[in-house]
N, C-alpha and C positions, 0 to 999 in steps of 0.2 A: 116408578120402578118398584117401590116397595109394595104397591098395590098388586102389581103383576106377580110378585113372589108370593103374596098371601093367597091370591087366587089359585096359584099353582099348588101351594101347600094344601089348600082345601080340597082340591081335586085328588091329590095323592094321599090325603088324610094326615100324613106325618112325614117328616124328613128325618132320616137317621143321621145323628151327629156323633162323631167319634171323640172320645176323650182326648186322644192324641192331638186332634186338630184344635180342640178347646185349649189344651195346655199350651200349644204353640202360639195361638192367638193371644192368650193372656200374657205370655212371656213377652211377646212383641209389644203389646200395649203397655206393659210395665216399663219397658225401655223407653217408649214414646213419652209416657207420663213423666219420667225422670228428666226428659230433655226439654219439655215445654216450660216456658217462663210464666205464662199466665196461669194463675190459680184457678180461674173459672174453667179454662180449657182442661186443666188437669183434673178438676172435679168431674167434668163431663166424661172424660176418658175413663176415670175410675168407675163411674156409674155403668158405662158400657161394659167394662171389664167384669164387673159384678154380675150384670145380666147374662153375659156370655157364660160365666162360671156356672150360673144357676141352670143353664141348659142341660148339663149332664151331672152336676154335683149338687148335693144338698148340704145342710149344716153339719150333719154327722160326718160326711166325707171330709169337710173342711177341718173339723176337730181332729179326726184321725190323721190327716195329713200334717197338721201342726204338731201333733204328738210324735209322729215319725220323724219330722224334721228336728224336733228338740232332741230326740234320742240319737239321731245321727250326729248332731252337733256335739252332744256329750261324748259320744264315742270318739269323734275326731279330736276333741280336746284331750281326752285321756291318752290317745295315741301320740299326740304332740308332746304331752308331758313325759311319756315313756321315751320318746326320741331324745328329748332334752336331757333326761337322766342318763341315757346311754352315751350321749355325746360328752357329758361331764365326766363319766367314768372312764372314758377312753383317753 
């Protein structure tokens, strides 16, 4: 089956893969990785997830995504502190 896909890709030259699909698959794999008991299976799944990520993203994208996530977490923490302060004042 994989051979059929590679032959098809060679004929078409390339396949367009959308980041939304990659994000969805990686999220699904992350859930699956958390649910398996076998470390070996978890490692294989993580490798697959990394390879799929690399289909549309590079290291710079990963670093930017981590920075954005950190910034959002900081903002959420600050908002939580403000809510706590307002609740205490009331």
